RODO-2510 file (C-alpha; in nm, 4 decimals, decimal comma):
residues 470
     n   res          X          Y          Z
     1     m     0,9154     3,5383     0,7817
     2     s     0,5726     3,6472     0,9022
     3     s     0,4576     3,9871     0,7811
     4     l     0,2471     4,0226     1,0970
     5     s     0,3684     4,0791     1,4498
     6     p     0,3841     3,7636     1,6611
     7     r     0,0893     3,7008     1,8920
     8     t     0,1174     3,5683     2,2451
     9     e    -0,0576     3,2445     2,3387
    10     h    -0,0646     3,0707     2,6741
    11     d    -0,0617     2,7057     2,7796
    12     l     0,0150     2,5208     3,1017
    13     l     0,3884     2,5804     3,0541
    14     g     0,3533     2,9551     3,0100
    15     d     0,3419     3,2159     2,7336
    16     r     0,4910     3,1772     2,3853
    17     h     0,5089     3,3958     2,0775
    18     v     0,3330     3,2401     1,7774
    19     p     0,3916     3,3769     1,4232
    20     g     0,1246     3,6350     1,3536
    21     d     0,0047     3,4775     1,0286
    22     a     0,0031     3,1204     1,1614
    23     y    -0,3271     2,9380     1,1955
    24     y    -0,1737     2,6916     1,4375
    25     g    -0,1173     2,7843     1,8032
    26     v     0,1034     2,7301     2,1049
    27     h     0,0507     2,3539     2,1356
    28     t     0,1553     2,3058     1,7746
    29     l     0,4515     2,5391     1,8226
    30     r     0,5822     2,3283     2,1106
    31     a     0,5338     2,0104     1,9080
    32     i     0,7398     2,1564     1,6229
    33     e     1,0194     2,2174     1,8701
    34     n     0,9852     1,8849     2,0513
    35     f     0,9691     1,6479     1,7533
    36     p     1,2297     1,7346     1,4879
    37     i     1,2358     1,3679     1,3882
    38     s     1,1483     1,2778     1,0296
    39     g     1,1149     1,6175     0,8675
    40     v     0,7807     1,4961     0,7301
    41     a     0,4856     1,7040     0,8435
    42     i     0,1387     1,5537     0,8696
    43     s     0,0430     1,7752     0,5740
    44     a     0,2364     1,5275     0,3576
    45     y    -0,0585     1,2920     0,4025
    46     t    -0,3553     1,4737     0,2521
    47     e    -0,5931     1,1941     0,3449
    48     l    -0,5055     1,2304     0,7141
    49     v    -0,5587     1,6080     0,7168
    50     n    -0,8927     1,5690     0,5402
    51     a    -0,9911     1,2898     0,7776
    52     l    -0,9162     1,5065     1,0807
    53     a    -1,1327     1,7833     0,9333
    54     s    -1,4118     1,5323     0,8691
    55     v    -1,4031     1,4146     1,2314
    56     k    -1,4158     1,7718     1,3651
    57     e    -1,7010     1,8613     1,1295
    58     a    -1,9046     1,5588     1,2334
    59     a    -1,8370     1,6321     1,6012
    60     a    -1,9523     1,9940     1,5677
    61     m    -2,2772     1,8868     1,4029
    62     a    -2,3448     1,6176     1,6633
    63     n    -2,2706     1,8557     1,9506
    64     f    -2,5041     2,1164     1,8031
    65     e    -2,7878     1,8634     1,7699
    66     l    -2,7337     1,7609     2,1315
    67     g    -2,7571     2,1241     2,2453
    68     l    -2,3910     2,1412     2,3486
    69     l    -2,2669     2,3833     2,0822
    70     s    -2,4257     2,7044     1,9571
    71     s    -2,5388     2,7406     1,5979
    72     e    -2,2832     3,0164     1,5431
    73     h    -1,9925     2,8038     1,6636
    74     m    -2,1136     2,4972     1,4744
    75     q    -2,1432     2,6848     1,1467
    76     a    -1,7983     2,8420     1,1859
    77     i    -1,6317     2,5083     1,2642
    78     v    -1,8125     2,3294     0,9813
    79     h    -1,7140     2,6058     0,7386
    80     a    -1,3474     2,5736     0,8396
    81     c    -1,3547     2,1957     0,8091
    82     k    -1,5078     2,2092     0,4628
    83     q    -1,2383     2,4537     0,3539
    84     i    -0,9710     2,2142     0,4751
    85     r    -1,1352     1,9236     0,2954
    86     n    -1,1252     2,1412    -0,0180
    87     g    -0,7492     2,1710     0,0198
    88     e    -0,7128     2,4987     0,2074
    89     k    -0,4623     2,5607     0,4864
    90     h    -0,3001     2,2193     0,4611
    91     d     0,0334     2,3968     0,4963
    92     q    -0,0646     2,4813     0,8551
    93     f    -0,0590     2,1138     0,9564
    94     v     0,3063     2,1276     1,0487
    95     v     0,3795     1,8822     1,3309
    96     d     0,6128     1,5934     1,2532
    97     v     0,4266     1,2750     1,1669
    98     i     0,6465     1,0878     1,4184
    99     q     0,5689     1,2258     1,7630
   100     g     0,5236     1,1272     2,1247
   101     g     0,1904     1,1645     2,2995
   102     a    -0,0251     0,9147     2,1092
   103     g    -0,1127     1,1718     1,8431
   104     t    -0,2054     1,4576     2,0788
   105     s     0,0098     1,7025     1,8835
   106     t    -0,1691     1,6100     1,5614
   107     n    -0,5102     1,6507     1,7243
   108     m    -0,4138     1,9862     1,8753
   109     n    -0,2688     2,1044     1,5452
   110     a    -0,6080     2,0322     1,3886
   111     n    -0,7987     2,1935     1,6770
   112     e    -0,5935     2,5121     1,6564
   113     v    -0,6025     2,5490     1,2786
   114     i    -0,9780     2,4883     1,2677
   115     a    -1,0383     2,7250     1,5590
   116     n    -0,8413     3,0069     1,3961
   117     m    -1,0053     2,9513     1,0590
   118     a    -1,3446     2,9589     1,2339
   119     l    -1,2460     3,2776     1,4164
   120     s    -1,1602     3,4384     1,0840
   121     y    -1,5011     3,3338     0,9506
   122     l    -1,6614     3,5020     1,2527
   123     g    -1,4590     3,8208     1,2010
   124     h    -1,2018     3,7722     1,4754
   125     a    -0,8233     3,7573     1,4670
   126     p    -0,6277     3,4336     1,5160
   127     g    -0,5692     3,3598     1,8814
   128     e    -0,8821     3,5374     2,0094
   129     y    -0,9963     3,2154     2,1709
   130     a    -1,2461     3,3844     2,4009
   131     h    -1,4814     3,3809     2,1028
   132     l    -1,4123     3,0205     1,9923
   133     h    -1,1651     2,7891     2,1613
   134     p    -0,9631     2,4945     2,0196
   135     n    -1,0374     2,2721     2,3206
   136     e    -1,3684     2,4016     2,4502
   137     h    -1,5429     2,4078     2,1123
   138     v    -1,3486     2,2324     1,8337
   139     n    -1,2506     1,9405     2,0596
   140     l    -1,5841     1,9242     2,2438
   141     s    -1,6901     1,5661     2,3400
   142     q    -1,3593     1,4345     2,2076
   143     s    -1,0158     1,3105     2,3085
   144     t    -0,7056     1,2509     2,1011
   145     n    -0,7599     0,8863     2,1888
   146     d    -1,0754     0,8600     1,9806
   147     v    -1,0100     1,1364     1,7253
   148     y    -0,6680     1,0205     1,6106
   149     p    -0,7428     0,6499     1,5514
   150     t    -1,0719     0,7368     1,3835
   151     a    -0,9011     0,9833     1,1507
   152     l    -0,6268     0,7305     1,0812
   153     k    -0,8831     0,4666     0,9840
   154     i    -1,0642     0,7063     0,7520
   155     a    -0,7392     0,8194     0,5906
   156     t    -0,6187     0,4619     0,5486
   157     y    -0,9498     0,3515     0,3978
   158     m    -0,9345     0,6382     0,1483
   159     s    -0,5778     0,5512     0,0473
   160     i    -0,6388     0,1789    -0,0074
   161     f    -0,8534     0,2124    -0,3170
   162     p    -0,6077     0,4179    -0,5253
   163     l    -0,3604     0,1365    -0,4529
   164     v    -0,6168    -0,1211    -0,5653
   165     d    -0,6662     0,0776    -0,8862
   166     a    -0,2899     0,0882    -0,9471
   167     m    -0,2676    -0,2877    -0,8965
   168     a    -0,5524    -0,3377    -1,1442
   169     y    -0,3642    -0,1184    -1,3922
   170     l    -0,0520    -0,3315    -1,3549
   171     q    -0,2642    -0,6458    -1,3796
   172     k    -0,3944    -0,5337    -1,7195
   173     s    -0,0364    -0,4828    -1,8393
   174     f     0,0509    -0,8390    -1,7471
   175     e    -0,2705    -0,9689    -1,9048
   176     a    -0,1865    -0,7917    -2,2290
   177     k     0,1565    -0,9539    -2,2315
   178     a     0,0059    -1,2929    -2,1471
   179     a    -0,2130    -1,2643    -2,4565
   180     e     0,0801    -1,1459    -2,6692
   181     f     0,3001    -1,4373    -2,5578
   182     k     0,0331    -1,7101    -2,5538
   183     a     0,1954    -1,9118    -2,8357
   184     d     0,5565    -1,8741    -2,7230
   185     l     0,6675    -2,2113    -2,5921
   186     k     0,9406    -2,2132    -2,3295
   187     m     1,0902    -2,4330    -2,0621
   188     g     0,9474    -2,4003    -1,7135
   189     r     1,1828    -2,4322    -1,4209
   190     t     1,1706    -2,5530    -1,0631
   191     q     1,4603    -2,4773    -0,8272
   192     l     1,6270    -2,3082    -1,1280
   193     q     1,6499    -2,6468    -1,3028
   194     d     1,4754    -2,7473    -1,6236
   195     a     1,1256    -2,8722    -1,5463
   196     v     0,8551    -2,9076    -1,8124
   197     p     0,7368    -2,6904    -2,1007
   198     m     0,4910    -2,4048    -2,0660
   199     t     0,4181    -2,0886    -2,2592
   200     l     0,5545    -1,7467    -2,1830
   201     g     0,1919    -1,6368    -2,1853
   202     q     0,1122    -1,8761    -1,9004
   203     e     0,4066    -1,7398    -1,7060
   204     f     0,2876    -1,3795    -1,7410
   205     a    -0,0746    -1,4709    -1,6710
   206     v     0,0318    -1,5872    -1,3248
   207     y     0,1594    -1,2393    -1,2392
   208     a    -0,1800    -1,0962    -1,3340
   209     v    -0,3653    -1,3542    -1,1235
   210     m    -0,1529    -1,2775    -0,8157
   211     l    -0,2362    -0,9095    -0,8471
   212     s    -0,6054    -0,9869    -0,8826
   213     e    -0,6067    -1,2011    -0,5686
   214     d    -0,4365    -0,9357    -0,3626
   215     q    -0,6805    -0,6673    -0,4712
   216     d    -0,9524    -0,8799    -0,3112
   217     r    -0,7474    -0,9158     0,0063
   218     l    -0,7041    -0,5375     0,0274
   219     r    -1,0780    -0,4809    -0,0118
   220     e    -1,1403    -0,7262     0,2713
   221     a    -0,8865    -0,5468     0,4923
   222     a    -1,0552    -0,2150     0,4154
   223     q    -1,3813    -0,3415     0,5628
   224     l    -1,2080    -0,4218     0,8932
   225     i    -1,1065    -0,0590     0,9466
   226     c    -1,4626     0,0736     0,9180
   227     e    -1,5216     0,0123     1,2896
   228     i    -1,4343     0,3287     1,4849
   229     n    -1,4120     0,4325     1,8504
   230     l    -1,5286     0,7941     1,8132
   231     g    -1,7224     0,8742     2,1286
   232     a    -1,4872     0,6704     2,3452
   233     t    -1,3068     0,9877     2,4601
   234     a    -1,0082     0,9103     2,6870
   235     i    -1,0126     0,5324     2,7432
   236     g    -1,3449     0,4137     2,6042
   237     t    -1,5806     0,4942     2,8898
   238     g    -1,7171     0,7982     2,7076
   239     i    -1,6422     1,0395     2,9896
   240     n    -1,7428     1,4009     2,9065
   241     a    -1,9537     1,2886     2,6102
   242     h    -2,3346     1,2811     2,5830
   243     p    -2,4852     0,9292     2,5930
   244     d    -2,6188     0,9754     2,2393
   245     y    -2,3042     1,1346     2,1009
   246     a    -2,1204     0,8241     1,9725
   247     a    -2,4054     0,6997     1,7555
   248     l    -2,4904     1,0479     1,6286
   249     v    -2,1346     1,1503     1,5405
   250     c    -2,0780     0,8196     1,3605
   251     r    -2,3816     0,8822     1,1380
   252     h    -2,2588     1,2304     1,0498
   253     l    -1,9066     1,1061     0,9830
   254     a    -2,0286     0,8235     0,7598
   255     r    -2,2299     1,0737     0,5559
   256     i    -1,9403     1,3199     0,5259
   257     t    -1,6826     1,0578     0,4232
   258     g    -1,9027     0,8179     0,2287
   259     i    -1,7491     0,5300     0,4245
   260     p    -1,9752     0,2655     0,5860
   261     l    -1,8521     0,3434     0,9370
   262     l    -1,9919     0,1831     1,2492
   263     t    -1,9315     0,2397     1,6180
   264     a    -1,7386    -0,0393     1,7879
   265     p    -1,9576    -0,2434     2,0252
   266     n    -1,6982    -0,2135     2,3040
   267     l    -1,5298     0,1260     2,3018
   268     i    -1,2786     0,0364     2,5732
   269     e    -1,1531    -0,2527     2,3611
   270     a    -1,1561    -0,0441     2,0429
   271     t    -0,9505     0,2338     2,2026
   272     q    -0,6579     0,0078     2,2873
   273     d    -0,6774    -0,2458     2,0023
   274     v    -0,4902    -0,1688     1,6782
   275     g    -0,5405    -0,5145     1,5294
   276     s    -0,7068    -0,3829     1,2132
   277     f    -0,3906    -0,1901     1,1300
   278     v    -0,1814    -0,5016     1,1870
   279     q    -0,4147    -0,6925     0,9562
   280     l    -0,3914    -0,4301     0,6837
   281     s    -0,0143    -0,4107     0,7152
   282     g     0,0030    -0,7878     0,6762
   283     v    -0,1912    -0,7651     0,3513
   284     l     0,0382    -0,4872     0,2276
   285     k     0,3344    -0,7103     0,3103
   286     r     0,1700    -0,9912     0,1135
   287     v     0,1327    -0,7580    -0,1864
   288     a     0,4951    -0,6491    -0,1512
   289     v     0,6330    -1,0032    -0,1238
   290     k     0,4488    -1,1251    -0,4333
   291     l     0,5303    -0,8127    -0,6318
   292     s     0,8962    -0,8497    -0,5394
   293     k     0,8918    -1,2153    -0,6453
   294     t     0,7489    -1,1090    -0,9804
   295     c     1,0291    -0,8546    -1,0227
   296     n     1,2868    -1,1183    -0,9298
   297     d     1,1481    -1,3298    -1,2126
   298     l     1,1604    -1,0421    -1,4609
   299     r     1,5225    -0,9713    -1,3716
   300     l     1,6167    -1,3386    -1,4025
   301     l     1,4304    -1,4009    -1,7285
   302     s     1,5895    -1,0918    -1,8836
   303     s     1,9392    -1,1590    -1,7511
   304     g     2,2168    -1,1431    -2,0066
   305     p     2,2177    -1,0358    -2,2786
   306     r     2,4634    -1,3165    -2,3611
   307     a     2,5517    -1,4819    -2,0311
   308     g     2,2070    -1,5160    -1,8724
   309     f     1,8602    -1,6550    -1,9406
   310     g     1,7848    -1,3924    -2,2035
   311     e     1,4292    -1,5149    -2,2637
   312     i     1,2697    -1,1726    -2,2477
   313     n     1,3905    -0,8206    -2,3104
   314     l     1,3043    -0,5395    -2,0719
   315     p     1,2725    -0,1944    -2,2278
   316     p     1,5952     0,0056    -2,1830
   317     v     1,5213     0,3206    -1,9836
   318     q     1,8698     0,4466    -1,8958
   319     a     2,2376     0,3665    -1,9307
   320     g     2,3405     0,1089    -1,6751
   321     s     2,7021     0,1755    -1,5960
   322     s     2,9549     0,4540    -1,5614
   323     i     3,2374     0,2166    -1,6597
   324     m     3,0895    -0,0613    -1,8772
   325     p     2,9809     0,0761    -2,2174
   326     g     2,6496    -0,0467    -2,3513
   327     k     2,5339    -0,2003    -2,0237
   328     v     2,1627    -0,1674    -1,9473
   329     n     2,0279    -0,2719    -1,6078
   330     p     1,6775    -0,3819    -1,4957
   331     v     1,6368    -0,0633    -1,2930
   332     i     1,2566    -0,0611    -1,2831
   333     p     1,2188    -0,4074    -1,1280
   334     e     1,5049    -0,3141    -0,8944
   335     v     1,3271    -0,0058    -0,7630
   336     v     1,0078    -0,2068    -0,7108
   337     n     1,2100    -0,4652    -0,5178
   338     q     1,3320    -0,1878    -0,2906
   339     v     0,9790    -0,0620    -0,2289
   340     a     0,8871    -0,4162    -0,1307
   341     f     1,1758    -0,4329     0,1144
   342     e     1,0564    -0,1059     0,2679
   343     v     0,6979    -0,2324     0,3036
   344     i     0,8189    -0,5507     0,4713
   345     g     1,0218    -0,3383     0,7138
   346     n     0,7213    -0,1130     0,7752
   347     d     0,5192    -0,4197     0,8653
   348     m     0,7717    -0,5096     1,1336
   349     t     0,7546    -0,1521     1,2664
   350     i     0,3755    -0,1727     1,2833
   351     t     0,3931    -0,5135     1,4495
   352     m     0,6255    -0,3867     1,7226
   353     a     0,4234    -0,0677     1,7730
   354     a     0,1034    -0,2694     1,8106
   355     e     0,2654    -0,5120     2,0541
   356     a     0,4026    -0,2269     2,2661
   357     g     0,0592    -0,0902     2,3583
   358     q    -0,0103    -0,0922     2,7320
   359     l    -0,3381    -0,1126     2,9215
   360     q    -0,6087     0,1212     2,7864
   361     l    -0,4176     0,2920     2,5035
   362     n    -0,1633     0,2318     2,2336
   363     a     0,0661     0,5359     2,2387
   364     f     0,2458     0,4430     1,9184
   365     e    -0,0179     0,5014     1,6524
   366     p     0,1816     0,7893     1,4953
   367     i     0,4520     0,5501     1,3756
   368     i     0,1811     0,3051     1,2659
   369     a     0,0242     0,5850     1,0618
   370     h     0,3529     0,6934     0,9059
   371     s     0,4443     0,3339     0,8165
   372     l     0,1041     0,2513     0,6682
   373     f     0,0883     0,5656     0,4583
   374     k     0,4399     0,5112     0,3227
   375     s     0,3614     0,1509     0,2330
   376     v     0,0394     0,2349     0,0527
   377     k     0,1794     0,5408    -0,1262
   378     h     0,4991     0,3738    -0,2417
   379     l     0,3309     0,0503    -0,3496
   380     r     0,0874     0,2490    -0,5613
   381     a     0,3707     0,4404    -0,7295
   382     a     0,5658     0,1174    -0,7786
   383     c     0,2748    -0,0566    -0,9549
   384     i     0,2213     0,2321    -1,1959
   385     t     0,5945     0,2672    -1,2634
   386     l     0,6356    -0,1061    -1,3252
   387     a     0,3431    -0,1075    -1,5683
   388     d     0,4434     0,2029    -1,7644
   389     k     0,8224     0,1793    -1,7603
   390     c     0,8713    -0,1954    -1,7817
   391     v     0,5907    -0,4450    -1,8408
   392     s     0,4255    -0,2621    -2,1290
   393     g     0,7551    -0,2668    -2,3233
   394     i     0,8665    -0,6256    -2,2592
   395     t     0,9392    -0,8335    -2,5683
   396     a     1,0017    -1,2050    -2,6085
   397     n     1,3364    -1,3338    -2,7318
   398     r     1,1789    -1,6104    -2,9375
   399     e     1,4971    -1,7543    -3,0865
   400     r     1,6393    -1,7964    -2,7384
   401     l     1,3193    -1,9593    -2,6133
   402     r     1,3254    -2,2069    -2,9019
   403     f     1,6935    -2,2871    -2,8537
   404     i     1,6466    -2,3643    -2,4851
   405     m     1,3404    -2,5770    -2,5572
   406     d     1,5175    -2,7794    -2,8241
   407     n     1,8188    -2,8455    -2,6038
   408     s     1,6587    -2,8999    -2,2661
   409     i     1,6354    -3,2421    -2,1078
   410     g     1,3133    -3,1247    -1,9450
   411     m     1,1370    -3,2400    -2,2596
   412     v     1,1887    -3,5983    -2,1479
   413     t     0,9285    -3,5578    -1,8726
   414     a     0,6566    -3,5314    -2,1360
   415     l     0,7780    -3,8603    -2,2880
   416     n     0,7893    -4,0492    -1,9579
   417     p     0,4327    -4,1898    -1,9859
   418     y     0,5123    -4,3236    -2,3374
   419     i     0,8665    -4,4627    -2,3119
   420     g     0,8787    -4,5422    -1,9394
   421     y     1,0780    -4,3918    -1,6547
   422     t     1,3863    -4,6074    -1,7119
   423     n     1,4169    -4,5235    -2,0812
   424     a     1,3418    -4,1571    -2,0072
   425     t     1,6201    -4,1476    -1,7485
   426     e     1,8686    -4,3031    -1,9909
   427     v     1,7754    -4,0531    -2,2599
   428     a     1,8162    -3,7645    -2,0161
   429     q     2,1574    -3,8840    -1,9026
   430     e     2,2843    -3,9395    -2,2574
   431     a     2,1528    -3,5988    -2,3646
   432     l     2,3515    -3,4370    -2,0850
   433     e     2,6674    -3,6334    -2,1640
   434     t     2,6656    -3,5988    -2,5434
   435     g     2,4916    -3,2689    -2,6018
   436     q     2,2370    -3,4334    -2,8315
   437     s     1,8739    -3,3296    -2,8010
   438     v     1,6096    -3,5474    -2,6395
   439     y     1,4213    -3,5453    -2,9684
   440     q     1,7215    -3,6831    -3,1595
   441     l     1,7950    -3,9543    -2,9054
   442     v     1,4372    -4,0841    -2,8870
   443     l     1,4318    -4,1266    -3,2650
   444     k     1,7804    -4,2764    -3,2673
   445     k     1,6812    -4,5375    -3,0092
   446     n     1,3544    -4,6137    -3,1933
   447     l     1,1570    -4,5490    -2,8779
   448     l     0,8900    -4,3588    -3,0703
   449     s     0,8146    -4,2787    -3,4319
   450     k     0,8583    -3,9250    -3,5601
   451     a     0,4813    -3,8917    -3,5943
   452     q     0,4270    -4,0083    -3,2370
   453     l     0,6996    -3,7805    -3,1073
   454     d     0,5654    -3,4754    -3,2896
   455     s     0,2158    -3,5459    -3,1558
   456     i     0,3353    -3,5824    -2,7978
   457     l     0,5478    -3,2664    -2,8238
   458     d     0,2720    -3,0572    -2,9766
   459     p     0,2821    -2,7187    -2,7928
   460     e    -0,0819    -2,7333    -2,6869
   461     a    -0,0414    -3,0865    -2,5562
   462     l     0,2721    -2,9929    -2,3670
   463     t     0,1127    -2,7042    -2,1788
   464     s    -0,2213    -2,8439    -2,0655
   465     p    -0,3663    -3,1690    -1,9324
   466     r    -0,4733    -3,4337    -2,1813
   467     s    -0,5779    -3,7966    -2,1716
   468     r    -0,3424    -4,0670    -2,2970
   469     q    -0,4421    -4,3747    -2,4907
   470     a    -0,3277    -4,7052    -2,3437
***
């Protein structure tokens, strides 16, 4: 409950009572009432709130330099924006992240909070908009249609690199295991059937390489969202903005954020096109798919303990069953799988929202924003959790690896160049029928000497290319 008496604010629909201690205003109040959708306020995404403040700060400075805003108003707005970027008043950004109106409620929430913070700085009470107005001053030379997508791009750019860092952290965990398991020979598989030998270290090195590749793809996607439409105003024609405003505000915004921003060459196109978000979402889906595949492998390789592959042991982190004593489940890979499923679903949401844009504006950027932020945030948490709670504690079940190697008919593939395809096929079939090992049968049939066989089946020779003497 507010300790202050409610204040009355007016909009085109009439008068409303706003909580006396609220820094938001009537537009935000109506949005709270109109969009009780997700229960997630925009304040949940710190990067977005800070990005909105950065845009408003840059706009105030550009408008002042162009003679459109007084020094007093500029300083008050800039002061408020800097406070927000330092973490203040984030709890006043209260509209639901999923909203109609192409983000207008988010933009107005920012305008009102900044205006009332600026009024306080100037010695006035919240709501005394005659001294500094949310639309007339904070939103000067702007429209939701250039503010919101610009803020979304800044926020997304800022959130990508913590994800990249988390992926690098997970990559190092896999690299450490690859080094630890470099001498552990095992049977590789294709289509879940015995294939040819490899090392467990080679298997884990692949997971590290996939993470490394996708970090590069994310950095590339980040560069695509540096092009902004700030200065486009309503549809890209720049109506109600000074001819020099777009270039000037972009320079200020680039300095404030530290991002290499540039103004789109065609602001009408940039205002309706959300292709960079589709591109980024596609990369996030790629990360999710490959991460999920890795977790599928970890679950399969650790399956058992007696009736599965049992080649590796995942660290036990909790009891696995309320009815089966002693059962331990691969819960960490499972939760990462579920994050991946969510990201893939988010990508479909973003795809449909992008496709549904009409004419000069895409009205569905709020759901694009919500989906992107969830994907990035949850993937980052998943990478760190997988590294700390699973990968770092994985051990090799070396006796099991050796047993499978010794009894697999996949070994015969390595002998094919030396004993011929026909003989190799016969050995494989007899090994399956009798249960004897390939090694035993080759010696029994005098196809190779023990010295030749041991040389051919040397672990290093089995797991890398080598030339063969005629």
